mmCIF file of the N, C-alpha and C atoms, coordinates in Angstrom:
data_MODEL
# 
_entry.id   MODEL 
# 
loop_
_atom_site.group_PDB 
_atom_site.id 
_atom_site.type_symbol 
_atom_site.label_atom_id 
_atom_site.label_alt_id 
_atom_site.label_comp_id 
_atom_site.label_asym_id 
_atom_site.label_entity_id 
_atom_site.label_seq_id 
_atom_site.pdbx_PDB_ins_code 
_atom_site.Cartn_x 
_atom_site.Cartn_y 
_atom_site.Cartn_z 
_atom_site.occupancy 
_atom_site.B_iso_or_equiv 
_atom_site.pdbx_formal_charge 
_atom_site.auth_seq_id 
_atom_site.auth_comp_id 
_atom_site.auth_asym_id 
_atom_site.auth_atom_id 
_atom_site.pdbx_PDB_model_num 
ATOM 1   N N  . MET A 1 1  ? -56.405 -0.426 2.277  1.00 0.00 ? 1  MET A N  1 
ATOM 2   C CA . MET A 1 1  ? -56.293 -0.056 3.593  1.00 0.00 ? 1  MET A CA 1 
ATOM 3   C C  . MET A 1 1  ? -55.623 1.314  3.785  1.00 0.00 ? 1  MET A C  1 
ATOM 4   N N  . THR A 1 2  ? -55.997 2.036  4.597  1.00 0.00 ? 2  THR A N  1 
ATOM 5   C CA . THR A 1 2  ? -55.377 3.268  4.948  1.00 0.00 ? 2  THR A CA 1 
ATOM 6   C C  . THR A 1 2  ? -54.688 3.321  6.282  1.00 0.00 ? 2  THR A C  1 
ATOM 7   N N  . GLU A 1 3  ? -53.583 3.758  6.360  1.00 0.00 ? 3  GLU A N  1 
ATOM 8   C CA . GLU A 1 3  ? -52.993 3.928  7.681  1.00 0.00 ? 3  GLU A CA 1 
ATOM 9   C C  . GLU A 1 3  ? -53.249 5.271  8.287  1.00 0.00 ? 3  GLU A C  1 
ATOM 10  N N  . LYS A 1 4  ? -53.379 5.225  9.537  1.00 0.00 ? 4  LYS A N  1 
ATOM 11  C CA . LYS A 1 4  ? -53.503 6.550  10.269 1.00 0.00 ? 4  LYS A CA 1 
ATOM 12  C C  . LYS A 1 4  ? -52.268 6.809  10.982 1.00 0.00 ? 4  LYS A C  1 
ATOM 13  N N  . THR A 1 5  ? -51.667 8.013  10.775 1.00 0.00 ? 5  THR A N  1 
ATOM 14  C CA . THR A 1 5  ? -50.502 8.320  11.465 1.00 0.00 ? 5  THR A CA 1 
ATOM 15  C C  . THR A 1 5  ? -50.740 8.995  12.851 1.00 0.00 ? 5  THR A C  1 
ATOM 16  N N  . ALA A 1 6  ? -50.150 8.397  13.801 1.00 0.00 ? 6  ALA A N  1 
ATOM 17  C CA . ALA A 1 6  ? -50.382 8.873  15.210 1.00 0.00 ? 6  ALA A CA 1 
ATOM 18  C C  . ALA A 1 6  ? -49.604 10.242 15.368 1.00 0.00 ? 6  ALA A C  1 
ATOM 19  N N  . LYS A 1 7  ? -50.294 11.177 15.775 1.00 0.00 ? 7  LYS A N  1 
ATOM 20  C CA . LYS A 1 7  ? -49.749 12.559 16.032 1.00 0.00 ? 7  LYS A CA 1 
ATOM 21  C C  . LYS A 1 7  ? -49.474 12.588 17.551 1.00 0.00 ? 7  LYS A C  1 
ATOM 22  N N  . ALA A 1 8  ? -48.161 12.969 17.852 1.00 0.00 ? 8  ALA A N  1 
ATOM 23  C CA . ALA A 1 8  ? -47.888 13.036 19.262 1.00 0.00 ? 8  ALA A CA 1 
ATOM 24  C C  . ALA A 1 8  ? -48.559 14.226 19.870 1.00 0.00 ? 8  ALA A C  1 
ATOM 25  N N  . HIS A 1 9  ? -49.103 13.948 21.163 1.00 0.00 ? 9  HIS A N  1 
ATOM 26  C CA . HIS A 1 9  ? -49.796 15.087 21.822 1.00 0.00 ? 9  HIS A CA 1 
ATOM 27  C C  . HIS A 1 9  ? -48.927 15.369 22.986 1.00 0.00 ? 9  HIS A C  1 
ATOM 28  N N  . GLY A 1 10 ? -48.806 16.663 23.317 1.00 0.00 ? 10 GLY A N  1 
ATOM 29  C CA . GLY A 1 10 ? -48.191 17.143 24.480 1.00 0.00 ? 10 GLY A CA 1 
ATOM 30  C C  . GLY A 1 10 ? -49.041 17.183 25.624 1.00 0.00 ? 10 GLY A C  1 
ATOM 31  N N  . PRO A 1 11 ? -48.470 17.568 26.807 1.00 0.00 ? 11 PRO A N  1 
ATOM 32  C CA . PRO A 1 11 ? -49.423 17.716 28.037 1.00 0.00 ? 11 PRO A CA 1 
ATOM 33  C C  . PRO A 1 11 ? -50.416 18.798 27.806 1.00 0.00 ? 11 PRO A C  1 
ATOM 34  N N  . SER A 1 12 ? -51.608 18.547 28.382 1.00 0.00 ? 12 SER A N  1 
ATOM 35  C CA . SER A 1 12 ? -52.731 19.537 28.338 1.00 0.00 ? 12 SER A CA 1 
ATOM 36  C C  . SER A 1 12 ? -52.299 20.793 29.015 1.00 0.00 ? 12 SER A C  1 
ATOM 37  N N  . LYS A 1 13 ? -52.513 21.925 28.455 1.00 0.00 ? 13 LYS A N  1 
ATOM 38  C CA . LYS A 1 13 ? -52.232 23.243 29.055 1.00 0.00 ? 13 LYS A CA 1 
ATOM 39  C C  . LYS A 1 13 ? -53.273 24.177 28.985 1.00 0.00 ? 13 LYS A C  1 
ATOM 40  N N  . VAL A 1 14 ? -53.245 25.174 29.852 1.00 0.00 ? 14 VAL A N  1 
ATOM 41  C CA . VAL A 1 14 ? -54.272 26.276 29.986 1.00 0.00 ? 14 VAL A CA 1 
ATOM 42  C C  . VAL A 1 14 ? -53.530 27.418 30.083 1.00 0.00 ? 14 VAL A C  1 
ATOM 43  N N  . THR A 1 15 ? -54.015 28.584 29.519 1.00 0.00 ? 15 THR A N  1 
ATOM 44  C CA . THR A 1 15 ? -53.329 29.868 29.678 1.00 0.00 ? 15 THR A CA 1 
ATOM 45  C C  . THR A 1 15 ? -53.840 30.608 30.849 1.00 0.00 ? 15 THR A C  1 
ATOM 46  N N  . VAL A 1 16 ? -53.040 31.002 31.740 1.00 0.00 ? 16 VAL A N  1 
ATOM 47  C CA . VAL A 1 16 ? -53.360 31.709 32.993 1.00 0.00 ? 16 VAL A CA 1 
ATOM 48  C C  . VAL A 1 16 ? -52.585 32.976 33.111 1.00 0.00 ? 16 VAL A C  1 
ATOM 49  N N  . LYS A 1 17 ? -53.231 34.117 32.987 1.00 0.00 ? 17 LYS A N  1 
ATOM 50  C CA . LYS A 1 17 ? -52.591 35.469 32.983 1.00 0.00 ? 17 LYS A CA 1 
ATOM 51  C C  . LYS A 1 17 ? -51.476 35.484 31.990 1.00 0.00 ? 17 LYS A C  1 
ATOM 52  N N  . GLY A 1 18 ? -51.654 34.986 30.820 1.00 0.00 ? 18 GLY A N  1 
ATOM 53  C CA . GLY A 1 18 ? -50.668 35.067 29.677 1.00 0.00 ? 18 GLY A CA 1 
ATOM 54  C C  . GLY A 1 18 ? -49.665 33.993 29.809 1.00 0.00 ? 18 GLY A C  1 
ATOM 55  N N  . ARG A 1 19 ? -49.621 33.100 30.700 1.00 0.00 ? 19 ARG A N  1 
ATOM 56  C CA . ARG A 1 19 ? -48.667 32.007 30.872 1.00 0.00 ? 19 ARG A CA 1 
ATOM 57  C C  . ARG A 1 19 ? -49.373 30.737 30.633 1.00 0.00 ? 19 ARG A C  1 
ATOM 58  N N  . ASP A 1 20 ? -48.677 29.831 29.908 1.00 0.00 ? 20 ASP A N  1 
ATOM 59  C CA . ASP A 1 20 ? -49.196 28.461 29.722 1.00 0.00 ? 20 ASP A CA 1 
ATOM 60  C C  . ASP A 1 20 ? -48.818 27.657 30.993 1.00 0.00 ? 20 ASP A C  1 
ATOM 61  N N  . MET A 1 21 ? -49.876 27.024 31.491 1.00 0.00 ? 21 MET A N  1 
ATOM 62  C CA . MET A 1 21 ? -49.752 26.177 32.658 1.00 0.00 ? 21 MET A CA 1 
ATOM 63  C C  . MET A 1 21 ? -50.329 24.790 32.383 1.00 0.00 ? 21 MET A C  1 
ATOM 64  N N  . ARG A 1 22 ? -49.501 23.735 32.773 1.00 0.00 ? 22 ARG A N  1 
ATOM 65  C CA . ARG A 1 22 ? -50.140 22.361 32.663 1.00 0.00 ? 22 ARG A CA 1 
ATOM 66  C C  . ARG A 1 22 ? -51.202 22.155 33.631 1.00 0.00 ? 22 ARG A C  1 
ATOM 67  N N  . LEU A 1 23 ? -52.291 21.323 33.109 1.00 0.00 ? 23 LEU A N  1 
ATOM 68  C CA . LEU A 1 23 ? -53.392 21.025 33.984 1.00 0.00 ? 23 LEU A CA 1 
ATOM 69  C C  . LEU A 1 23 ? -52.820 20.281 35.227 1.00 0.00 ? 23 LEU A C  1 
ATOM 70  N N  . ARG A 1 24 ? -51.834 19.517 35.088 1.00 0.00 ? 24 ARG A N  1 
ATOM 71  C CA . ARG A 1 24 ? -51.325 18.795 36.185 1.00 0.00 ? 24 ARG A CA 1 
ATOM 72  C C  . ARG A 1 24 ? -50.838 19.730 37.358 1.00 0.00 ? 24 ARG A C  1 
ATOM 73  N N  . THR A 1 25 ? -50.212 20.827 36.820 1.00 0.00 ? 25 THR A N  1 
ATOM 74  C CA . THR A 1 25 ? -49.650 21.864 37.863 1.00 0.00 ? 25 THR A CA 1 
ATOM 75  C C  . THR A 1 25 ? -50.820 22.519 38.592 1.00 0.00 ? 25 THR A C  1 
ATOM 76  N N  . ILE A 1 26 ? -51.822 22.903 37.803 1.00 0.00 ? 26 ILE A N  1 
ATOM 77  C CA . ILE A 1 26 ? -52.986 23.526 38.408 1.00 0.00 ? 26 ILE A CA 1 
ATOM 78  C C  . ILE A 1 26 ? -53.737 22.586 39.456 1.00 0.00 ? 26 ILE A C  1 
ATOM 79  N N  . GLY A 1 27 ? -53.839 21.344 39.128 1.00 0.00 ? 27 GLY A N  1 
ATOM 80  C CA . GLY A 1 27 ? -54.428 20.349 39.979 1.00 0.00 ? 27 GLY A CA 1 
ATOM 81  C C  . GLY A 1 27 ? -53.599 20.231 41.216 1.00 0.00 ? 27 GLY A C  1 
ATOM 82  N N  . PHE A 1 28 ? -52.206 20.224 41.175 1.00 0.00 ? 28 PHE A N  1 
ATOM 83  C CA . PHE A 1 28 ? -51.361 20.120 42.284 1.00 0.00 ? 28 PHE A CA 1 
ATOM 84  C C  . PHE A 1 28 ? -51.556 21.400 43.171 1.00 0.00 ? 28 PHE A C  1 
ATOM 85  N N  . ILE A 1 29 ? -51.650 22.535 42.657 1.00 0.00 ? 29 ILE A N  1 
ATOM 86  C CA . ILE A 1 29 ? -51.817 23.664 43.441 1.00 0.00 ? 29 ILE A CA 1 
ATOM 87  C C  . ILE A 1 29 ? -53.119 23.709 44.090 1.00 0.00 ? 29 ILE A C  1 
ATOM 88  N N  . VAL A 1 30 ? -54.141 23.315 43.548 1.00 0.00 ? 30 VAL A N  1 
ATOM 89  C CA . VAL A 1 30 ? -55.507 23.203 44.085 1.00 0.00 ? 30 VAL A CA 1 
ATOM 90  C C  . VAL A 1 30 ? -55.467 22.165 45.241 1.00 0.00 ? 30 VAL A C  1 
ATOM 91  N N  . LEU A 1 31 ? -54.905 20.992 45.060 1.00 0.00 ? 31 LEU A N  1 
ATOM 92  C CA . LEU A 1 31 ? -54.829 19.976 46.138 1.00 0.00 ? 31 LEU A CA 1 
ATOM 93  C C  . LEU A 1 31 ? -53.861 20.414 47.318 1.00 0.00 ? 31 LEU A C  1 
ATOM 94  N N  . ALA A 1 32 ? -52.859 21.096 46.935 1.00 0.00 ? 32 ALA A N  1 
ATOM 95  C CA . ALA A 1 32 ? -51.975 21.566 47.978 1.00 0.00 ? 32 ALA A CA 1 
ATOM 96  C C  . ALA A 1 32 ? -52.706 22.619 48.884 1.00 0.00 ? 32 ALA A C  1 
ATOM 97  N N  . GLY A 1 33 ? -53.448 23.490 48.217 1.00 0.00 ? 33 GLY A N  1 
ATOM 98  C CA . GLY A 1 33 ? -54.213 24.516 48.922 1.00 0.00 ? 33 GLY A CA 1 
ATOM 99  C C  . GLY A 1 33 ? -55.252 23.979 49.782 1.00 0.00 ? 33 GLY A C  1 
ATOM 100 N N  . LEU A 1 34 ? -56.032 22.901 49.239 1.00 0.00 ? 34 LEU A N  1 
ATOM 101 C CA . LEU A 1 34 ? -57.055 22.177 50.147 1.00 0.00 ? 34 LEU A CA 1 
ATOM 102 C C  . LEU A 1 34 ? -56.370 21.447 51.311 1.00 0.00 ? 34 LEU A C  1 
ATOM 103 N N  . ALA A 1 35 ? -55.220 20.904 51.084 1.00 0.00 ? 35 ALA A N  1 
ATOM 104 C CA . ALA A 1 35 ? -54.542 20.202 52.179 1.00 0.00 ? 35 ALA A CA 1 
ATOM 105 C C  . ALA A 1 35 ? -54.121 21.223 53.338 1.00 0.00 ? 35 ALA A C  1 
ATOM 106 N N  . ILE A 1 36 ? -53.544 22.285 52.859 1.00 0.00 ? 36 ILE A N  1 
ATOM 107 C CA . ILE A 1 36 ? -53.116 23.368 53.849 1.00 0.00 ? 36 ILE A CA 1 
ATOM 108 C C  . ILE A 1 36 ? -54.345 23.933 54.563 1.00 0.00 ? 36 ILE A C  1 
ATOM 109 N N  . TRP A 1 37 ? -55.512 24.145 53.890 1.00 0.00 ? 37 TRP A N  1 
ATOM 110 C CA . TRP A 1 37 ? -56.756 24.643 54.599 1.00 0.00 ? 37 TRP A CA 1 
ATOM 111 C C  . TRP A 1 37 ? -57.187 23.629 55.499 1.00 0.00 ? 37 TRP A C  1 
ATOM 112 N N  . PHE A 1 38 ? -57.209 22.362 55.155 1.00 0.00 ? 38 PHE A N  1 
ATOM 113 C CA . PHE A 1 38 ? -57.710 21.299 56.066 1.00 0.00 ? 38 PHE A CA 1 
ATOM 114 C C  . PHE A 1 38 ? -56.786 21.133 57.243 1.00 0.00 ? 38 PHE A C  1 
ATOM 115 N N  . ILE A 1 39 ? -55.536 21.187 57.139 1.00 0.00 ? 39 ILE A N  1 
ATOM 116 C CA . ILE A 1 39 ? -54.647 21.155 58.329 1.00 0.00 ? 39 ILE A CA 1 
ATOM 117 C C  . ILE A 1 39 ? -54.804 22.380 59.192 1.00 0.00 ? 39 ILE A C  1 
ATOM 118 N N  . ALA A 1 40 ? -55.018 23.550 58.566 1.00 0.00 ? 40 ALA A N  1 
ATOM 119 C CA . ALA A 1 40 ? -55.112 24.719 59.461 1.00 0.00 ? 40 ALA A CA 1 
ATOM 120 C C  . ALA A 1 40 ? -56.512 24.772 60.191 1.00 0.00 ? 40 ALA A C  1 
ATOM 121 N N  . ALA A 1 41 ? -57.473 24.095 59.556 1.00 0.00 ? 41 ALA A N  1 
ATOM 122 C CA . ALA A 1 41 ? -58.839 24.007 60.216 1.00 0.00 ? 41 ALA A CA 1 
ATOM 123 C C  . ALA A 1 41 ? -58.926 23.096 61.354 1.00 0.00 ? 41 ALA A C  1 
ATOM 124 N N  . ASN A 1 42 ? -57.880 22.109 61.407 1.00 0.00 ? 42 ASN A N  1 
ATOM 125 C CA . ASN A 1 42 ? -57.999 21.171 62.532 1.00 0.00 ? 42 ASN A CA 1 
ATOM 126 C C  . ASN A 1 42 ? -56.889 21.320 63.472 1.00 0.00 ? 42 ASN A C  1 
ATOM 127 N N  . THR A 1 43 ? -57.137 22.134 64.576 1.00 0.00 ? 43 THR A N  1 
ATOM 128 C CA . THR A 1 43 ? -56.088 22.537 65.544 1.00 0.00 ? 43 THR A CA 1 
ATOM 129 C C  . THR A 1 43 ? -56.301 21.900 66.837 1.00 0.00 ? 43 THR A C  1 
ATOM 130 N N  . GLY A 1 44 ? -57.241 21.084 67.077 1.00 0.00 ? 44 GLY A N  1 
ATOM 131 C CA . GLY A 1 44 ? -57.438 20.446 68.351 1.00 0.00 ? 44 GLY A CA 1 
ATOM 132 C C  . GLY A 1 44 ? -56.301 19.525 68.676 1.00 0.00 ? 44 GLY A C  1 
ATOM 133 N N  . SER A 1 45 ? -56.280 19.101 70.006 1.00 0.00 ? 45 SER A N  1 
ATOM 134 C CA . SER A 1 45 ? -55.357 18.111 70.368 1.00 0.00 ? 45 SER A CA 1 
ATOM 135 C C  . SER A 1 45 ? -55.836 16.694 70.291 1.00 0.00 ? 45 SER A C  1 
ATOM 136 N N  . VAL A 1 46 ? -55.021 15.670 69.962 1.00 0.00 ? 46 VAL A N  1 
ATOM 137 C CA . VAL A 1 46 ? -55.444 14.361 69.882 1.00 0.00 ? 46 VAL A CA 1 
ATOM 138 C C  . VAL A 1 46 ? -54.426 13.464 70.666 1.00 0.00 ? 46 VAL A C  1 
ATOM 139 N N  . THR A 1 47 ? -54.953 12.304 71.153 1.00 0.00 ? 47 THR A N  1 
ATOM 140 C CA . THR A 1 47 ? -53.988 11.298 71.721 1.00 0.00 ? 47 THR A CA 1 
ATOM 141 C C  . THR A 1 47 ? -53.718 10.197 70.814 1.00 0.00 ? 47 THR A C  1 
ATOM 142 N N  . ILE A 1 48 ? -52.483 9.900  70.482 1.00 0.00 ? 48 ILE A N  1 
ATOM 143 C CA . ILE A 1 48 ? -52.054 8.840  69.693 1.00 0.00 ? 48 ILE A CA 1 
ATOM 144 C C  . ILE A 1 48 ? -51.426 7.868  70.354 1.00 0.00 ? 48 ILE A C  1 
ATOM 145 N N  . LYS A 1 49 ? -51.914 6.553  70.316 1.00 0.00 ? 49 LYS A N  1 
ATOM 146 C CA . LYS A 1 49 ? -51.192 5.409  70.955 1.00 0.00 ? 49 LYS A CA 1 
ATOM 147 C C  . LYS A 1 49 ? -50.202 4.758  70.122 1.00 0.00 ? 49 LYS A C  1 
ATOM 148 N N  . LEU A 1 50 ? -48.981 4.894  70.411 1.00 0.00 ? 50 LEU A N  1 
ATOM 149 C CA . LEU A 1 50 ? -47.902 4.226  69.665 1.00 0.00 ? 50 LEU A CA 1 
ATOM 150 C C  . LEU A 1 50 ? -47.731 2.789  70.251 1.00 0.00 ? 50 LEU A C  1 
ATOM 151 N N  . TRP A 1 51 ? -46.805 2.080  69.669 1.00 0.00 ? 51 TRP A N  1 
ATOM 152 C CA . TRP A 1 51 ? -46.583 0.677  70.296 1.00 0.00 ? 51 TRP A CA 1 
ATOM 153 C C  . TRP A 1 51 ? -46.314 0.631  71.697 1.00 0.00 ? 51 TRP A C  1 
ATOM 154 N N  . VAL A 1 52 ? -45.567 1.447  72.227 1.00 0.00 ? 52 VAL A N  1 
ATOM 155 C CA . VAL A 1 52 ? -45.086 1.457  73.623 1.00 0.00 ? 52 VAL A CA 1 
ATOM 156 C C  . VAL A 1 52 ? -45.790 2.701  74.471 1.00 0.00 ? 52 VAL A C  1 
ATOM 157 N N  . SER A 1 53 ? -45.737 3.767  73.907 1.00 0.00 ? 53 SER A N  1 
ATOM 158 C CA . SER A 1 53 ? -46.233 4.981  74.773 1.00 0.00 ? 53 SER A CA 1 
ATOM 159 C C  . SER A 1 53 ? -47.448 5.624  73.983 1.00 0.00 ? 53 SER A C  1 
ATOM 160 N N  . THR A 1 54 ? -47.978 6.598  74.770 1.00 0.00 ? 54 THR A N  1 
ATOM 161 C CA . THR A 1 54 ? -49.198 7.390  74.328 1.00 0.00 ? 54 THR A CA 1 
ATOM 162 C C  . THR A 1 54 ? -48.591 8.808  74.151 1.00 0.00 ? 54 THR A C  1 
ATOM 163 N N  . VAL A 1 55 ? -49.062 9.532  73.051 1.00 0.00 ? 55 VAL A N  1 
ATOM 164 C CA . VAL A 1 55 ? -48.540 10.907 72.822 1.00 0.00 ? 55 VAL A CA 1 
ATOM 165 C C  . VAL A 1 55 ? -49.687 11.793 72.519 1.00 0.00 ? 55 VAL A C  1 
ATOM 166 N N  . THR A 1 56 ? -49.811 12.910 73.198 1.00 0.00 ? 56 THR A N  1 
ATOM 167 C CA . THR A 1 56 ? -50.813 13.955 72.896 1.00 0.00 ? 56 THR A CA 1 
ATOM 168 C C  . THR A 1 56 ? -50.259 15.111 72.131 1.00 0.00 ? 56 THR A C  1 
ATOM 169 N N  . LEU A 1 57 ? -50.804 15.278 70.922 1.00 0.00 ? 57 LEU A N  1 
ATOM 170 C CA . LEU A 1 57 ? -50.115 16.281 70.032 1.00 0.00 ? 57 LEU A CA 1 
ATOM 171 C C  . LEU A 1 57 ? -51.359 17.129 69.441 1.00 0.00 ? 57 LEU A C  1 
ATOM 172 N N  . PRO A 1 58 ? -51.032 18.360 68.949 1.00 0.00 ? 58 PRO A N  1 
ATOM 173 C CA . PRO A 1 58 ? -52.011 19.081 68.146 1.00 0.00 ? 58 PRO A CA 1 
ATOM 174 C C  . PRO A 1 58 ? -52.253 18.318 66.791 1.00 0.00 ? 58 PRO A C  1 
ATOM 175 N N  . LEU A 1 59 ? -53.591 18.188 66.342 1.00 0.00 ? 59 LEU A N  1 
ATOM 176 C CA . LEU A 1 59 ? -53.874 17.575 65.159 1.00 0.00 ? 59 LEU A CA 1 
ATOM 177 C C  . LEU A 1 59 ? -53.170 18.027 63.985 1.00 0.00 ? 59 LEU A C  1 
ATOM 178 N N  . TRP A 1 60 ? -52.965 19.294 63.913 1.00 0.00 ? 60 TRP A N  1 
ATOM 179 C CA . TRP A 1 60 ? -52.248 19.881 62.646 1.00 0.00 ? 60 TRP A CA 1 
ATOM 180 C C  . TRP A 1 60 ? -50.921 19.254 62.539 1.00 0.00 ? 60 TRP A C  1 
ATOM 181 N N  . ILE A 1 61 ? -50.242 18.988 63.631 1.00 0.00 ? 61 ILE A N  1 
ATOM 182 C CA . ILE A 1 61 ? -48.856 18.374 63.607 1.00 0.00 ? 61 ILE A CA 1 
ATOM 183 C C  . ILE A 1 61 ? -49.027 16.997 62.964 1.00 0.00 ? 61 ILE A C  1 
ATOM 184 N N  . VAL A 1 62 ? -49.939 16.255 63.539 1.00 0.00 ? 62 VAL A N  1 
ATOM 185 C CA . VAL A 1 62 ? -50.197 14.806 63.047 1.00 0.00 ? 62 VAL A CA 1 
ATOM 186 C C  . VAL A 1 62 ? -50.595 14.773 61.465 1.00 0.00 ? 62 VAL A C  1 
ATOM 187 N N  . LEU A 1 63 ? -51.392 15.777 61.156 1.00 0.00 ? 63 LEU A N  1 
ATOM 188 C CA . LEU A 1 63 ? -51.840 15.888 59.655 1.00 0.00 ? 63 LEU A CA 1 
ATOM 189 C C  . LEU A 1 63 ? -50.624 16.199 58.816 1.00 0.00 ? 63 LEU A C  1 
ATOM 190 N N  . THR A 1 64 ? -49.830 17.186 59.266 1.00 0.00 ? 64 THR A N  1 
ATOM 191 C CA . THR A 1 64 ? -48.646 17.497 58.476 1.00 0.00 ? 64 THR A CA 1 
ATOM 192 C C  . THR A 1 64 ? -47.636 16.470 58.379 1.00 0.00 ? 64 THR A C  1 
ATOM 193 N N  . VAL A 1 65 ? -47.446 15.722 59.371 1.00 0.00 ? 65 VAL A N  1 
ATOM 194 C CA . VAL A 1 65 ? -46.407 14.622 59.297 1.00 0.00 ? 65 VAL A CA 1 
ATOM 195 C C  . VAL A 1 65 ? -46.892 13.514 58.376 1.00 0.00 ? 65 VAL A C  1 
ATOM 196 N N  . THR A 1 66 ? -48.238 13.180 58.550 1.00 0.00 ? 66 THR A N  1 
ATOM 197 C CA . THR A 1 66 ? -48.886 12.276 57.634 1.00 0.00 ? 66 THR A CA 1 
ATOM 198 C C  . THR A 1 66 ? -48.812 12.649 56.203 1.00 0.00 ? 66 THR A C  1 
ATOM 199 N N  . LEU A 1 67 ? -49.092 13.965 55.873 1.00 0.00 ? 67 LEU A N  1 
ATOM 200 C CA . LEU A 1 67 ? -49.028 14.419 54.601 1.00 0.00 ? 67 LEU A CA 1 
ATOM 201 C C  . LEU A 1 67 ? -47.571 14.310 54.037 1.00 0.00 ? 67 LEU A C  1 
ATOM 202 N N  . LEU A 1 68 ? -46.525 14.726 54.800 1.00 0.00 ? 68 LEU A N  1 
ATOM 203 C CA . LEU A 1 68 ? -45.195 14.618 54.318 1.00 0.00 ? 68 LEU A CA 1 
ATOM 204 C C  . LEU A 1 68 ? -44.688 13.244 54.097 1.00 0.00 ? 68 LEU A C  1 
ATOM 205 N N  . VAL A 1 69 ? -45.111 12.288 55.047 1.00 0.00 ? 69 VAL A N  1 
ATOM 206 C CA . VAL A 1 69 ? -44.661 10.863 54.817 1.00 0.00 ? 69 VAL A CA 1 
ATOM 207 C C  . VAL A 1 69 ? -45.402 10.329 53.517 1.00 0.00 ? 69 VAL A C  1 
ATOM 208 N N  . GLY A 1 70 ? -46.653 10.742 53.264 1.00 0.00 ? 70 GLY A N  1 
ATOM 209 C CA . GLY A 1 70 ? -47.300 10.327 52.040 1.00 0.00 ? 70 GLY A CA 1 
ATOM 210 C C  . GLY A 1 70 ? -46.615 10.838 50.803 1.00 0.00 ? 70 GLY A C  1 
ATOM 211 N N  . VAL A 1 71 ? -46.337 12.160 50.836 1.00 0.00 ? 71 VAL A N  1 
ATOM 212 C CA . VAL A 1 71 ? -45.552 12.684 49.598 1.00 0.00 ? 71 VAL A CA 1 
ATOM 213 C C  . VAL A 1 71 ? -44.245 11.958 49.445 1.00 0.00 ? 71 VAL A C  1 
ATOM 214 N N  . LEU A 1 72 ? -43.461 11.780 50.544 1.00 0.00 ? 72 LEU A N  1 
ATOM 215 C CA . LEU A 1 72 ? -42.178 11.092 50.465 1.00 0.00 ? 72 LEU A CA 1 
ATOM 216 C C  . LEU A 1 72 ? -42.366 9.646  49.850 1.00 0.00 ? 72 LEU A C  1 
ATOM 217 N N  . LEU A 1 73 ? -43.317 8.929  50.341 1.00 0.00 ? 73 LEU A N  1 
ATOM 218 C CA . LEU A 1 73 ? -43.543 7.511  49.805 1.00 0.00 ? 73 LEU A CA 1 
ATOM 219 C C  . LEU A 1 73 ? -43.961 7.670  48.350 1.00 0.00 ? 73 LEU A C  1 
ATOM 220 N N  . GLY A 1 74 ? -44.717 8.499  47.920 1.00 0.00 ? 74 GLY A N  1 
ATOM 221 C CA . GLY A 1 74 ? -45.203 8.752  46.591 1.00 0.00 ? 74 GLY A CA 1 
ATOM 222 C C  . GLY A 1 74 ? -43.972 9.033  45.701 1.00 0.00 ? 74 GLY A C  1 
ATOM 223 N N  . LEU A 1 75 ? -43.081 9.880  46.118 1.00 0.00 ? 75 LEU A N  1 
ATOM 224 C CA . LEU A 1 75 ? -41.907 10.124 45.361 1.00 0.00 ? 75 LEU A CA 1 
ATOM 225 C C  . LEU A 1 75 ? -40.959 8.931  45.183 1.00 0.00 ? 75 LEU A C  1 
ATOM 226 N N  . ILE A 1 76 ? -40.900 8.255  46.234 1.00 0.00 ? 76 ILE A N  1 
ATOM 227 C CA . ILE A 1 76 ? -39.996 6.940  46.236 1.00 0.00 ? 76 ILE A CA 1 
ATOM 228 C C  . ILE A 1 76 ? -40.522 5.937  45.249 1.00 0.00 ? 76 ILE A C  1 
ATOM 229 N N  . ILE A 1 77 ? -41.957 5.756  45.342 1.00 0.00 ? 77 ILE A N  1 
ATOM 230 C CA . ILE A 1 77 ? -42.490 4.809  44.343 1.00 0.00 ? 77 ILE A CA 1 
ATOM 231 C C  . ILE A 1 77 ? -42.477 5.328  42.820 1.00 0.00 ? 77 ILE A C  1 
ATOM 232 N N  . ALA A 1 78 ? -42.599 6.614  42.739 1.00 0.00 ? 78 ALA A N  1 
ATOM 233 C CA . ALA A 1 78 ? -42.560 7.171  41.371 1.00 0.00 ? 78 ALA A CA 1 
ATOM 234 C C  . ALA A 1 78 ? -41.097 6.972  40.765 1.00 0.00 ? 78 ALA A C  1 
ATOM 235 N N  . ARG A 1 79 ? -40.144 7.184  41.618 1.00 0.00 ? 79 ARG A N  1 
ATOM 236 C CA . ARG A 1 79 ? -38.754 7.055  41.110 1.00 0.00 ? 79 ARG A CA 1 
ATOM 237 C C  . ARG A 1 79 ? -38.332 5.609  40.804 1.00 0.00 ? 79 ARG A C  1 
ATOM 238 N N  . ARG A 1 80 ? -38.839 4.594  41.691 1.00 0.00 ? 80 ARG A N  1 
ATOM 239 C CA . ARG A 1 80 ? -38.592 3.191  41.413 1.00 0.00 ? 80 ARG A CA 1 
ATOM 240 C C  . ARG A 1 80 ? -39.336 2.736  40.165 1.00 0.00 ? 80 ARG A C  1 
ATOM 241 N N  . ARG A 1 81 ? -40.495 3.253  39.778 1.00 0.00 ? 81 ARG A N  1 
ATOM 242 C CA . ARG A 1 81 ? -41.314 2.911  38.616 1.00 0.00 ? 81 ARG A CA 1 
ATOM 243 C C  . ARG A 1 81 ? -40.511 3.567  37.446 1.00 0.00 ? 81 ARG A C  1 
ATOM 244 N N  . ALA A 1 82 ? -40.045 4.694  37.491 1.00 0.00 ? 82 ALA A N  1 
ATOM 245 C CA . ALA A 1 82 ? -39.407 5.403  36.333 1.00 0.00 ? 82 ALA A CA 1 
ATOM 246 C C  . ALA A 1 82 ? -38.068 4.640  36.163 1.00 0.00 ? 82 ALA A C  1 
ATOM 247 N N  . ALA A 1 83 ? -37.369 4.206  37.055 1.00 0.00 ? 83 ALA A N  1 
ATOM 248 C CA . ALA A 1 83 ? -36.022 3.441  36.951 1.00 0.00 ? 83 ALA A CA 1 
ATOM 249 C C  . ALA A 1 83 ? -36.339 2.119  36.295 1.00 0.00 ? 83 ALA A C  1 
ATOM 250 N N  . ARG A 1 84 ? -37.466 1.492  36.408 1.00 0.00 ? 84 ARG A N  1 
ATOM 251 C CA . ARG A 1 84 ? -37.703 0.273  35.829 1.00 0.00 ? 84 ARG A CA 1 
ATOM 252 C C  . ARG A 1 84 ? -37.916 0.423  34.359 1.00 0.00 ? 84 ARG A C  1 
ATOM 253 N N  . ARG A 1 85 ? -38.447 1.416  33.879 1.00 0.00 ? 85 ARG A N  1 
ATOM 254 C CA . ARG A 1 85 ? -38.732 1.745  32.466 1.00 0.00 ? 85 ARG A CA 1 
ATOM 255 C C  . ARG A 1 85 ? -37.606 1.985  31.607 1.00 0.00 ? 85 ARG A C  1 
# 
């Protein structure tokens, strides 16, 4: 029987303008750009019914708050998972 030795692989990288960049970083930049573009393209007003009151706000504010809450929840979940390991 022959044993295969596992070789440790680092994160995937791409060279951009002479600098090594991780693919995860490039993906984050692309997604952030698309999110900003989507928020900037939606500027109309919307009416949001909360539990008690109704609020009329520009859609870009609603999208920005939703994005920030999603990022915050993602960071909290990632930290809790990392702490369990």
